[in-house]
N, C-alpha and C positions, 0 to 999 in steps of 0.2 A: 452541412447538416441538415436533415429533412426536418420537417415539422413535426414528425411521428417519433424522431430520435429523443431517447430520455438521456439526460445529462446527470451524471451520477456525482456525488460529493465526495471529496477526499477528507478522511479523518486524518487531524493532526495529533501528534504525541508529543510530550515532552522527551527532551535527550536522555533524561534519567530512566522514563518509561523504555523509551527506544534500546537502551543499553542493556536494560534487565531482558527483554524480549530477545535482543541479539545474543545474550549469555545463553539463553536456553536454546537457542537456534530457531526461533518463531521470529525472527525479523532478520534483514540484511540490507545489503546494498544491491541495486539492479544488476550491477557487474556479476553478480554471483547467479544470476538466473540464466537458464541455458535456453529458453523460448523466446526468442526476439519477436515471435507473432503474440505473444501474450503483453509484452512490453509496448509494441505499437498499439494493440488493441485498447490497453490502460491509457495511452496518451490520448486516443479519440475519445474514450468513454469519461475520462476525467480530467477536463480541462485545467483544473486548478491543481493537479499534481505535477511536482518540480520535476518527477523522473528519477529521483535519487533512491528512494527506499521503499520496500514492502514488508508486509507482515502477514503471519499465518494466524488467521481467525479460528480457534478450535471450534468443533462441531458443538453444537447445543441441542437443546430438546427439540428446536423446532426447525434448525437448519445444519446441513453437512459444514464440514470444514472447509475453508477456501482460503486462497492466496488473495492479498488485496493490496493496491498501491496506498502509502502513507506519505505524510511530510511530516518531518522532524523540525520541532522548534528549538533553536539553539538554547545555550545557558546564558542567564543573566548574572551578572557580576553584582 
């Protein structure tokens, strides 16, 4: 990694939030993505990403919608 490379942080969501996002089609497992180049880029840009899940971040007033890698925290008993 070069000195000018920016390392991005990976958002972590609870299992319950992930399941709600998944139910609406706004999240899923990486195997459901068809673009391996995107997955490869995420692995390079997000070193803390576990490589398992993604989510869609809806467009806001200041940013367009985008796919992003996420980590999911397991349920606690």
